[in-house]
C-alpha positions as CSV (number, residue, x, y, z in Angstrom):
1,X,-14.2,-10.0,1.9
2,X,-11.1,-11.1,3.7
3,X,-9.9,-9.1,6.6
4,X,-6.3,-8.6,5.5
5,X,-7.9,-6.7,2.2
6,X,-9.0,-4.0,4.7
7,X,-5.1,-4.1,5.8
8,X,-3.6,-3.7,2.2
9,X,-6.1,-0.6,1.7
10,X,-4.9,1.2,5.0
11,X,-1.4,0.4,4.0
12,X,-2.2,2.0,0.8
13,X,-3.7,4.9,2.8
14,X,-0.7,5.2,5.2
15,X,2.0,5.3,2.1
16,X,-0.1,8.2,0.8
17,X,0.0,9.7,4.4
18,X,3.5,9.2,4.4
19,X,4.0,11.2,1.1
20,X,1.9,14.0,2.2
21,X,3.5,14.7,5.6
22,X,5.4,17.6,6.0
23,X,8.5,17.4,7.7
24,X,10.3,20.4,9.4
25,X,12.9,21.1,12.1
26,X,15.6,18.4,12.6
27,X,13.4,15.9,10.8
28,X,13.8,17.6,7.6
29,X,16.8,15.9,6.6
30,X,15.1,12.4,6.5
31,X,12.3,13.8,4.1
32,X,13.5,12.2,1.2
33,X,13.4,8.6,2.9
34,X,10.1,8.8,4.3
35,X,9.0,9.8,0.5
36,X,10.9,6.4,-0.5
37,X,9.3,4.2,2.3
38,X,5.7,6.1,1.2
39,X,6.3,5.2,-2.3
40,X,7.1,1.6,-1.9
41,X,4.1,1.3,0.5
42,X,1.6,2.4,-1.8
43,X,3.4,0.1,-4.7
44,X,3.5,-2.7,-2.6
45,X,0.4,-2.9,-0.9
46,X,-1.3,-2.2,-4.7
47,X,0.5,-4.9,-6.3
48,X,-0.6,-7.5,-3.5
49,X,-4.3,-6.2,-3.8
50,X,-4.0,-6.7,-7.8
51,X,-2.5,-10.0,-7.2
52,X,-5.1,-10.9,-4.7
53,X,-8.0,-9.7,-7.2
54,X,-6.7,-11.9,-10.2
55,X,-6.5,-15.3,-7.8
56,X,-9.8,-14.7,-6.9
57,X,-11.0,-14.4,-10.2
58,X,-9.0,-17.6,-11.0
59,X,-10.0,-19.4,-8.6
60,X,-14.0,-18.4,-9.0
61,X,-13.6,-19.7,-12.6
62,X,-12.3,-23.1,-11.4
63,X,-15.4,-23.6,-9.3
64,X,-17.7,-23.3,-12.0
C-alpha cells in the first residue's frame, strides 16, 4: 500500500474531527465555516481514495 493512502485516510478522519469539534466562546461564529471545511475534506479525500482504488483495479487488469 502506498504511503499517500494513509494520508488520505487521515485526511478523512481529520474532516470528521472538524465536524465533531465544539467551538465555544469567541470561536463560535466560525462554526459553520469549520463544518463546511470538514464536509469538503471528507468528500474530497473519499473521492480521491475511490479514484485511486479504481485506477489500481484497472491497472491490475491490464497486467494480466
